MARDOGU-371412 format. One line per field, with one value per residue (C-alpha): residue in one letter; y negated, x, z negated. Coordinates in pm, 1 decimal. Each point is the difference from the previous one (the first is absolute). Layout:
rest c(a | ...)
py c(Y | ...)
px c(X | ...)
pz c(Z | ...)
//
This chain:
rest c(m | e | a | n | s | p | p | l | k | i | y | f | i | p | s | v | g | p | s | h | i | v | s | l | f | e | l | c | r | l | f | a | s | r | g | v | h | v | t | l | l | t | t | p | s | s | a | g | f | l | r | k | p | l | l | r | a | e | a | a | g | i | r | i | h | v | h | s | l | k | f | p | s | q | e | v | g | l | p | e | g | v | e | n | v | v | g | v | d | d | t | d | v | a | t | k | v | f | r | g | m | g | l | l | r | h | q | m | e | q | f | m | e | q | n | p | p | d | c | i | v | a | d | l | f | y | p | w | a | s | d | l | a | n | r | l | g | i | p | r | l | f | f | d | g | s | g | s | f | p | t | c | l | l | e | s | v | r | r | p | g | s | p | h | r | f | a | s | s | k | s | d | p | f | v | l | a | g | l | p | h | p | i | t | v | t | l | s | r | l | p | d | y | a | l | t | t | n | e | i | t | y | m | m | d | s | f | r | d | s | e | l | n | c | y | g | r | i | v | n | s | f | a | e | l | e | e | e | y | i | e | h | y | e | k | t | t | g | k | a | v | w | h | v | g | p | t | t | l | l | n | r | s | s | e | d | k | a | e | r | n | l | k | a | v | v | s | e | d | e | i | l | s | w | l | n | s | k | q | p | n | s | v | l | y | v | c | f | g | s | g | a | y | f | t | d | e | q | l | f | e | i | a | s | a | m | e | s | s | g | h | k | f | i | w | v | v | h | n | k | g | r | t | e | n | e | t | e | e | d | r | q | k | w | m | p | r | e | f | e | e | r | m | r | r | e | d | r | g | m | i | i | r | g | w | a | p | q | t | l | i | l | d | h | a | a | i | g | a | f | m | t | h | c | g | w | n | s | l | m | e | g | i | c | a | g | v | p | m | i | t | w | p | l | h | s | e | q | f | f | n | e | k | l | l | a | q | v | h | g | i | g | v | e | v | g | a | d | d | w | v | l | n | i | y | v | e | y | a | t | k | n | l | v | k | r | d | r | i | e | r | a | v | r | k | l | m | d | g | g | d | e | a | m | d | i | r | r | r | v | r | e | l | t | e | k | a | k | a | a | i | g | e | g | g | s | s | q | r | k | l | t | a | l | i | e | d | l | q | r | l | k | s | m | r | t | k | g | g | i | d | d | a | k | e | g | e | f | k | r | e | k)
py c(4110.1 | 137.4 | -158.6 | 178.8 | 250.3 | 109.4 | -159.5 | 160.5 | 228.6 | -4.9 | 190.1 | -150.1 | 221.9 | -186.7 | 144.0 | -6.5 | -295.4 | -335.1 | -193.6 | 261.8 | 5.9 | -379.8 | -30.7 | 259.7 | -149.8 | -336.5 | 172.2 | 156.6 | -344.1 | -138.5 | 269.9 | -5.2 | -378.4 | 80.6 | 223.9 | 332.2 | 271.0 | 47.3 | 287.9 | 17.2 | 354.3 | -14.3 | 129.0 | -153.8 | -155.2 | -169.2 | -117.8 | -150.2 | -181.7 | -168.6 | -45.5 | -384.0 | -61.1 | 253.4 | -184.4 | -336.7 | 126.9 | 129.2 | -339.5 | -158.4 | 235.6 | 231.8 | 358.9 | 254.8 | 352.9 | 216.1 | 374.9 | 141.4 | 286.6 | 221.2 | -26.9 | 340.5 | -112.5 | 342.3 | 168.8 | -239.6 | -31.0 | -356.2 | -137.7 | -107.5 | -349.1 | -4.6 | 3.2 | -258.4 | -158.3 | -333.7 | -76.0 | 333.7 | -22.5 | 369.4 | 213.9 | 321.4 | -165.3 | -165.3 | 331.5 | 167.9 | -284.9 | 38.9 | 375.3 | -50.8 | -237.8 | 277.7 | 233.4 | -243.0 | 106.4 | 271.6 | -234.4 | -268.0 | 233.1 | 160.6 | -335.6 | -131.0 | 317.7 | -11.6 | -376.9 | -87.4 | -367.0 | -184.6 | -64.6 | 79.3 | -256.2 | 205.9 | -84.6 | 158.2 | 240.5 | 190.3 | 140.5 | 260.6 | -277.3 | -18.3 | 370.3 | -32.8 | -301.6 | 178.4 | 304.1 | -219.7 | -186.0 | -336.5 | -245.7 | -19.6 | -333.0 | 27.8 | -235.9 | -13.4 | -343.6 | -147.7 | -173.5 | 83.6 | -148.7 | 248.3 | 285.7 | -87.8 | -30.8 | 342.0 | 148.8 | -152.9 | 167.4 | 333.2 | -0.9 | 261.8 | -262.6 | -254.9 | -207.3 | 89.4 | 351.3 | -152.0 | -239.5 | 43.7 | -107.0 | -84.0 | -371.6 | -44.6 | -201.5 | 121.0 | -106.0 | 229.2 | 108.7 | -69.7 | -273.1 | -343.8 | -168.8 | 86.8 | 128.5 | 56.0 | 256.8 | 224.6 | 367.6 | -88.9 | -178.3 | 285.2 | 260.6 | 314.3 | 217.4 | -164.4 | 76.6 | 358.7 | 266.1 | 61.6 | 60.8 | -363.9 | 28.5 | 282.7 | -194.8 | -313.9 | 213.2 | 135.0 | -358.9 | -96.7 | 304.6 | -90.4 | -358.8 | 108.6 | 227.9 | -270.8 | -254.0 | -305.0 | -204.7 | -270.8 | -260.1 | -275.8 | -245.8 | -256.9 | -5.6 | -319.1 | 151.3 | 310.9 | -21.6 | 144.8 | 295.9 | 70.1 | 18.0 | 207.1 | 246.2 | 40.0 | 44.9 | 258.7 | 203.7 | -39.7 | -87.0 | -320.9 | -236.8 | -206.6 | -286.9 | -136.3 | -200.1 | -156.1 | 119.4 | -199.0 | -319.0 | 133.8 | 24.8 | -326.1 | -62.2 | -38.0 | 332.0 | 178.3 | -151.0 | 110.6 | 347.5 | 162.9 | -105.7 | 308.0 | 51.2 | -356.1 | -98.2 | -371.3 | -147.1 | -175.8 | -315.8 | -4.3 | 50.0 | -268.4 | -244.4 | 47.5 | -34.9 | -307.3 | -181.4 | 60.4 | -195.6 | 142.1 | 260.3 | -5.6 | 355.8 | 327.9 | 299.5 | 332.2 | 328.2 | 331.7 | 182.7 | 283.8 | 252.1 | -183.1 | 123.8 | -180.6 | 99.6 | -223.6 | -107.4 | -116.0 | -184.4 | -174.2 | -122.4 | -133.2 | -183.4 | -149.8 | -114.2 | -170.6 | -182.3 | -120.1 | -110.3 | -263.2 | 59.7 | 83.4 | 348.0 | 257.1 | 345.9 | 316.1 | 297.5 | 327.6 | 240.2 | -185.3 | 15.0 | -266.5 | -258.2 | 106.7 | 351.4 | -112.7 | -69.9 | -259.1 | 286.4 | 137.7 | -338.3 | -54.7 | 311.7 | -166.5 | -374.2 | -240.3 | -71.6 | -215.6 | -41.1 | 27.3 | -233.5 | -251.6 | 0.5 | -47.6 | -278.5 | -181.9 | 64.2 | 161.5 | 350.4 | 249.4 | 376.0 | 221.2 | 367.5 | 218.4 | -120.1 | -360.0 | -179.4 | -27.4 | -174.7 | -242.9 | -85.5 | -14.1 | -232.1 | -257.7 | -311.6 | 27.9 | 321.2 | -74.6 | 348.4 | 364.7 | 260.9 | 321.2 | 369.4 | -52.0 | 234.9 | -65.0 | -135.4 | -239.6 | -104.1 | -84.3 | -185.6 | -205.0 | -97.9 | -81.1 | -224.0 | -173.8 | 91.4 | 81.2 | 320.7 | 129.3 | 361.4 | 287.3 | 327.2 | 326.5 | 293.1 | 118.0 | -229.4 | -305.9 | -38.9 | -13.7 | -255.6 | -213.7 | -23.4 | -128.6 | -285.2 | -83.3 | 89.9 | -33.0 | -289.1 | -168.3 | -42.4 | 209.4 | -7.4 | 338.2 | 45.8 | 274.8 | 321.8 | 293.4 | 325.6 | 169.6 | 214.3 | 294.9 | 34.1 | -303.0 | 146.3 | -19.2 | -299.2 | -141.4 | 93.5 | -187.2 | 130.9 | -360.7 | -228.6 | -327.1 | -248.4 | -324.4 | -221.4 | 153.7 | -36.0 | -362.0 | -83.5 | 129.3 | -189.1 | -325.4 | 37.9 | -42.5 | -187.7 | -266.4 | -153.4 | -106.8 | 25.5 | 379.4 | 43.9 | -258.6 | 193.6 | 325.6 | -165.6 | -144.4 | 340.1 | 179.5 | -273.5 | 45.6 | 372.9 | -77.3 | -206.9 | 281.3 | 251.1 | -220.8 | -43.1 | 377.6 | 74.3 | -307.5 | -28.8 | 136.5 | 85.5 | 297.0 | 213.2 | -79.4 | 92.6 | 324.2 | 94.5 | -70.7 | 204.8 | 288.0 | 8.1 | -11.8 | 275.8 | 221.8 | -71.8 | 97.2 | 330.6 | 61.3 | -59.6 | 237.5 | 274.7 | -55.1 | 10.6 | 233.9 | 211.6 | 40.9 | 93.8 | -318.5 | -206.0 | 156.9 | -76.6 | -357.8 | -40.4 | -48.4 | -268.0 | -252.8 | -369.0 | -160.0)
px c(-6256.1 | -326.9 | -143.5 | 91.3 | 221.2 | 307.5 | 328.4 | 217.8 | 259.8 | 341.4 | 312.6 | 337.5 | 308.7 | 332.4 | 334.7 | 306.2 | 186.0 | -22.0 | -125.6 | -268.7 | -111.3 | -27.2 | -171.4 | -266.2 | -54.4 | -73.8 | -263.2 | -144.4 | -29.6 | -162.2 | -268.5 | -61.2 | -57.8 | -289.8 | -169.9 | 133.9 | 70.1 | 373.8 | 212.2 | 377.1 | 139.3 | 358.6 | 253.3 | 73.4 | 328.1 | -155.6 | -293.4 | 258.0 | 155.1 | -339.6 | -83.1 | 14.2 | -194.6 | -261.9 | -42.7 | -14.2 | -261.2 | -210.2 | 29.2 | -138.5 | -298.8 | 138.9 | -11.2 | 230.0 | -21.8 | 311.8 | -13.5 | 331.9 | 163.6 | 265.6 | 313.1 | 167.5 | 336.5 | 118.2 | -102.1 | 213.6 | 291.1 | -49.8 | 7.2 | -328.6 | -103.1 | 167.2 | -314.9 | 58.8 | 289.3 | -9.9 | 369.8 | 113.0 | 319.6 | 81.9 | -104.6 | -35.5 | -222.5 | -215.2 | -42.5 | -115.1 | -245.5 | -156.5 | -12.7 | -177.5 | -242.2 | -93.1 | -67.2 | -261.5 | -239.9 | -174.0 | -67.0 | -136.7 | -221.0 | -137.6 | -85.0 | -166.9 | -195.3 | -134.7 | -55.2 | -58.4 | 40.9 | -167.9 | 332.0 | 371.7 | 268.2 | 317.7 | 355.3 | 146.5 | 209.6 | -321.7 | -93.7 | -225.5 | -231.1 | -180.6 | -86.0 | -122.2 | -211.1 | -156.9 | -67.1 | -173.9 | -188.3 | 146.1 | 219.1 | 375.4 | 172.6 | 361.9 | 253.0 | 372.7 | 98.8 | 72.3 | -196.1 | -164.7 | 286.9 | 274.4 | -244.4 | -73.5 | 370.0 | 74.5 | -288.4 | 145.4 | 334.3 | -175.6 | -145.5 | 153.3 | 97.4 | 141.1 | 282.4 | 236.4 | 26.8 | 174.2 | 236.6 | 360.3 | 153.7 | -95.4 | 58.7 | -193.3 | -317.2 | -335.3 | -365.1 | -240.2 | -293.1 | -370.4 | 5.7 | -166.1 | 345.0 | 330.0 | 185.6 | 370.6 | 195.9 | 306.0 | 51.0 | 218.0 | -298.3 | -247.2 | -62.9 | 212.7 | -312.1 | -148.2 | 315.3 | 78.6 | -215.9 | 87.5 | -174.0 | -105.2 | -160.8 | -223.2 | -88.9 | -87.7 | -209.3 | -197.1 | -59.8 | -119.9 | -232.6 | -143.6 | -51.6 | -186.2 | -212.1 | -104.1 | -281.0 | 215.0 | 296.2 | 17.1 | 271.6 | 144.5 | -1.2 | -221.9 | -142.8 | 165.6 | 346.7 | -39.7 | -341.1 | 103.0 | 158.5 | -304.1 | -204.8 | 270.7 | 11.1 | -377.9 | -20.6 | 279.1 | -87.9 | -377.0 | 48.6 | -108.2 | 237.7 | -109.6 | 243.3 | -76.9 | 307.7 | 228.8 | -56.5 | 301.1 | -207.9 | -272.0 | 220.4 | 185.0 | 37.0 | 354.3 | -38.3 | -105.6 | 290.6 | 248.7 | -147.2 | 223.2 | 294.9 | -28.4 | 371.7 | 123.1 | 352.6 | -60.5 | -316.1 | -270.2 | 59.7 | 368.0 | -79.5 | -267.7 | 220.7 | 274.0 | -243.2 | -164.2 | 332.2 | 24.4 | -134.6 | -292.1 | 105.1 | 360.7 | 34.6 | 36.8 | -161.7 | 171.8 | -168.7 | -14.9 | -257.0 | 41.4 | 134.6 | 306.2 | 340.4 | 267.1 | 365.6 | 243.7 | 139.8 | -338.8 | -74.1 | 335.4 | -98.9 | -331.7 | 171.1 | 258.6 | -267.1 | -205.6 | 297.9 | 121.3 | -353.2 | 15.2 | -364.5 | -135.9 | -138.9 | -161.5 | 134.0 | -165.9 | 239.0 | -162.8 | 291.4 | 227.1 | -13.8 | -18.1 | 275.7 | 126.7 | 61.9 | 192.6 | 374.9 | 168.4 | 149.5 | -350.4 | -130.0 | 286.6 | -105.2 | -323.4 | 51.4 | 291.5 | 218.9 | -183.0 | -289.8 | -272.8 | 179.2 | 66.8 | -363.2 | -117.6 | 248.5 | -94.3 | -370.8 | -31.4 | -118.0 | -170.5 | 55.5 | -272.2 | 87.2 | -309.4 | -359.9 | -104.4 | -337.9 | -22.9 | -332.6 | 85.5 | 324.8 | -149.2 | -278.0 | 244.3 | 39.1 | 381.1 | 3.5 | 78.9 | 51.1 | -29.8 | 256.6 | -198.4 | 0.8 | -344.4 | -193.0 | -371.2 | -53.7 | 293.1 | -119.5 | -345.6 | 146.3 | 224.3 | -288.3 | -229.4 | 271.9 | 52.6 | 369.8 | 178.9 | 199.5 | 343.8 | -65.5 | 230.1 | -194.6 | 141.8 | -239.1 | -361.6 | -210.9 | 210.5 | 157.0 | -352.7 | -106.6 | 297.9 | -149.3 | -332.2 | 186.2 | 263.2 | -156.8 | -375.0 | -38.1 | 339.9 | 35.9 | 311.3 | 363.5 | 166.8 | 333.0 | 88.2 | -22.3 | 26.7 | -21.6 | -312.0 | 89.7 | -186.2 | 133.7 | -85.4 | 135.6 | 368.8 | 204.0 | -106.1 | 308.7 | -54.8 | 170.2 | 29.8 | 73.5 | -194.6 | 287.5 | -4.5 | -4.0 | -329.8 | -150.7 | 115.4 | -134.9 | -347.4 | 8.4 | 102.5 | -265.3 | -269.1 | 171.0 | 193.1 | -317.6 | -50.0 | -293.7 | -1.3 | -4.2 | -281.4 | -204.4 | 49.4 | -106.9 | -308.9 | -99.3 | 35.6 | -201.6 | -276.3 | -6.6 | -10.2 | -315.8 | -154.2 | 83.1 | -169.4 | -302.9 | -20.2 | -55.3 | -216.5 | -378.0 | -112.2 | 356.5 | 90.8 | 135.1 | -289.1 | -245.7 | 180.8 | -0.6 | -369.6 | -69.7 | 207.1 | -175.2 | -339.4 | 110.8 | 108.5 | -322.1 | -195.9 | 187.7 | -64.2 | -371.3 | -1.6 | 162.4 | -249.2 | -301.3 | 106.9 | 283.7 | 358.2 | -58.5 | -198.7 | 267.3 | 274.2 | -200.5 | -35.0 | 375.7 | -11.6 | -268.4 | 175.9 | -9.1 | 339.1)
pz c(-3060.5 | -131.3 | -313.9 | -323.9 | 182.5 | -195.2 | 109.8 | 255.1 | -150.5 | 173.9 | -96.3 | 88.8 | 27.5 | 22.9 | 106.6 | -230.9 | 153.9 | -181.3 | 303.3 | 67.9 | -363.9 | -19.0 | 337.6 | -77.2 | -345.4 | 161.8 | 211.0 | -315.7 | -155.4 | 317.6 | 13.0 | -377.2 | 21.1 | 238.6 | -254.7 | 133.5 | -256.9 | 55.1 | -129.1 | 52.7 | -0.8 | -114.1 | -252.9 | -340.8 | 113.3 | 303.9 | -215.5 | -240.5 | 298.3 | 41.3 | -367.7 | -8.8 | 322.6 | -112.9 | -329.8 | 176.6 | 247.0 | -289.1 | -176.4 | 316.6 | -9.1 | 272.0 | -121.5 | 159.0 | -135.8 | -10.2 | 22.7 | -126.3 | 181.5 | -161.0 | 207.8 | 55.0 | -132.2 | -110.6 | 326.3 | 210.3 | -243.1 | -124.4 | -350.7 | -150.8 | 102.0 | 340.7 | 215.0 | 270.4 | 182.9 | -184.2 | -57.4 | 147.9 | 205.6 | 24.1 | 298.0 | -202.5 | -261.8 | 270.4 | 180.7 | -321.5 | -71.4 | 344.3 | -44.8 | -330.9 | 164.5 | 240.8 | -292.3 | -137.9 | 274.4 | -202.3 | -295.0 | 231.3 | 198.6 | -315.6 | -154.5 | 316.3 | 61.0 | -355.0 | 6.9 | 367.6 | 96.8 | 285.8 | 172.8 | -27.9 | 76.9 | 23.6 | 86.9 | 313.0 | -208.5 | -80.6 | 344.0 | -160.3 | -125.5 | 337.3 | -10.2 | -357.5 | 84.1 | 297.0 | -217.0 | -257.4 | 269.3 | -91.8 | 187.9 | -50.3 | 73.4 | 110.5 | -158.4 | 79.7 | -133.2 | 344.4 | 275.8 | 329.3 | 201.0 | -104.3 | 29.2 | 360.5 | 78.6 | -147.6 | 196.8 | 315.3 | -69.8 | -51.3 | 348.0 | 238.4 | 257.4 | -245.7 | 158.4 | -279.8 | 148.1 | 303.7 | -177.7 | 107.1 | -332.4 | -354.8 | 58.9 | 326.9 | -60.7 | 141.2 | -30.4 | -178.3 | 216.6 | -28.9 | -265.3 | -5.2 | 4.7 | 168.8 | -307.8 | 67.2 | -205.8 | 24.2 | -81.0 | -301.7 | -156.8 | 34.6 | -274.5 | 27.9 | -32.3 | 311.9 | 205.7 | -110.6 | -157.4 | -365.8 | -334.4 | -19.4 | 345.0 | -120.5 | -315.8 | 199.8 | 238.2 | -296.8 | -114.8 | 345.2 | 27.3 | -340.7 | 114.3 | 311.6 | -212.9 | -244.3 | -1.2 | 67.7 | -103.8 | -269.7 | 37.0 | -217.4 | 291.9 | 167.4 | 350.3 | 106.5 | -56.5 | 222.1 | 162.0 | 338.2 | -174.8 | -217.1 | 319.5 | 175.0 | -290.5 | -10.6 | 375.1 | 23.7 | -311.6 | -27.4 | -367.1 | -168.0 | -182.5 | -298.7 | -61.6 | -345.0 | -92.0 | -66.0 | -357.3 | -123.8 | 42.2 | -226.3 | -308.0 | -29.6 | -371.8 | -129.4 | -183.5 | 318.1 | 191.8 | -264.1 | -41.9 | 260.3 | -213.9 | -215.7 | -61.9 | -1.6 | -95.1 | 57.2 | -155.4 | 198.0 | -201.6 | 92.9 | 369.0 | 2.0 | -186.6 | 260.3 | 290.3 | -150.2 | 24.4 | 377.3 | 298.9 | 208.3 | 260.3 | -122.1 | -142.3 | 186.1 | -169.2 | 81.0 | -93.6 | 181.4 | -213.3 | -245.6 | 253.0 | 134.6 | -109.6 | 200.8 | 5.4 | -182.8 | 335.5 | 122.2 | -325.3 | 34.5 | 345.8 | -136.7 | -282.4 | 234.3 | 245.1 | -266.8 | -139.4 | 343.8 | 97.8 | -272.8 | -102.6 | -344.7 | -57.9 | -226.9 | 81.2 | -135.7 | -7.9 | -101.8 | 5.6 | -238.5 | -375.4 | -264.4 | -11.1 | -342.3 | 124.3 | 305.7 | 2.8 | 217.3 | 199.4 | 60.5 | 114.2 | 241.5 | 189.0 | 111.9 | -33.6 | 49.1 | -304.3 | -257.6 | 242.8 | -263.2 | -240.6 | 278.7 | 116.6 | -355.8 | -64.9 | 317.9 | -69.1 | 341.6 | -64.4 | -232.8 | 19.8 | -151.4 | -58.8 | 6.9 | 35.7 | 62.2 | -15.9 | 375.6 | 46.7 | -274.5 | 182.7 | 351.1 | -106.8 | -132.0 | 215.9 | -18.2 | 204.8 | 365.0 | 142.5 | -93.7 | 110.8 | -12.2 | 92.9 | 161.9 | -228.3 | 49.5 | -354.6 | 37.4 | 344.1 | -137.6 | -299.1 | 225.8 | 222.2 | -291.8 | -148.8 | 334.3 | 9.2 | 329.2 | -3.5 | 97.7 | 95.9 | -99.5 | 30.0 | -131.8 | 28.0 | 16.5 | 218.8 | -79.3 | 347.5 | 143.6 | -260.5 | 105.5 | 348.9 | -136.3 | -172.5 | 262.0 | 332.5 | -47.8 | -242.8 | 20.6 | -374.5 | -48.0 | 105.7 | 60.3 | -176.8 | 245.4 | -200.7 | 242.2 | -194.3 | -124.8 | -302.1 | -145.9 | -354.8 | -207.8 | -325.9 | 93.4 | 101.2 | 335.5 | 203.8 | 328.1 | 310.2 | 110.2 | -295.5 | 15.2 | -13.5 | -192.5 | 311.9 | 116.7 | -345.8 | -32.5 | 347.5 | -91.0 | -330.5 | 164.1 | 271.5 | -265.1 | -279.9 | 193.4 | 138.2 | 360.6 | 240.8 | 27.8 | -381.1 | -27.7 | 258.8 | -188.7 | -327.0 | 167.1 | 140.6 | -332.1 | -176.7 | 254.0 | -75.8 | -373.5 | 50.7 | 208.1 | -275.2 | -261.5 | 223.7 | 50.5 | -365.7 | -57.2 | 13.0 | 337.6 | 105.5 | 219.8 | -286.3 | -228.7 | 270.7 | 69.0 | -368.7 | -24.6 | 312.8 | -131.5 | -336.3 | 175.4 | 234.4 | -289.3 | -182.5 | 313.7 | 20.5 | -367.8 | 54.3 | 294.2 | -208.4 | -278.2 | 231.1 | 275.8 | -128.8 | 99.3 | 360.2 | 75.9 | -176.8 | 211.7 | 315.3 | -125.5 | 1.4 | 374.5 | -14.9 | -214.2 | 89.7 | 63.2)
//
């Protein structure tokens, strides 16, 4: 960076999902800590979702500017204040929120044209951001909240000669083509939009076109986790990847760990007090993210499996209300009679309705395994905590993420979920119910001990150490972040000295 040059100015544009908002905010904090002038473009409600972490970052000397956008509530038929899908469990409301997000384009473009940044980091749901960046002569970094591994797998499925096109049934396993590892999947575990052409297919195609038209991809990951797939992505797309994570390891205070618990029913103190009374590796943590709405029948199978396994647990259930609003008749629809009372009396289990302080829980020594939907944030948090995982993917890229855990690194045990689902805002009605015996078998495989469980624990601890090294002094992620900032500064200097055309030409001369 040239002496006395003004700091880089980067605008970050998050999507409206809670995991996307939190992930992109963590990147904001990372860049701002390096002296970059960071502005987050978002609506008042989403800014409120981040109020405490914003204040805490500022107290630590990390300044993140927020540019407020007026959400078009009236235009899309939503009440004032409903501007993201935090806590939304209704398909119609979610659809209107996403429609409103699309209508923010004019406000964003107008602001950026009047106050041009040096770079845009935009979520995949803003495909127009690449065109805007190219028009302004600045780089756009693509962010989708996942890693290089699932992106490479999806790209393999998109190929005209993909083996899935010749599968004889939905349950027949086949190996995806052209990847660094022999990844085995079935048709039932592939996204619907990759199998048949529908509206989602066209939307995903627009995201992909935007990605191929951008400067590169920024990922909350570390090279040692998916190095072959970073190289594969760069080779097949011609686009660079900057892995700068895992960001969850950069914010490890108790306040940061608890911050995701924004709508807690059970306090952090109560959870920690319960965990402190348990032996190391003796508690199973069960959480499927904010977008999992299981049927009562499936919840009943989970409860039955946990009880019969004999192991202690913390179970986060998002689609059930507070205890005081729930009758015994309601409870018996999704759990055995007096299950909750029995688990509490025997000091065996804790059920949390709503949000939970996930990183705070995972980092506790009492946690011995994590049953997860395999969302990328949860995957990273499990690895960073050194906790082996029981994998139960539901939608999005989660079935691909499962393969990274179970097949590539051997740190996950598949529960056997078979059905990819599109609509995450209604109850997850599986075509093939995951029965209690399969759930119990996966739990016992990790929690009962034995040589195989010990090997899995050893492998995940090794990855944890590699993750810590990646963000440490001289680590792979730290080096990548430094290289990216220097690269962006170089492009800024080229624009200043030679104009937009020279800067655009410079895009193709970056150093990886």
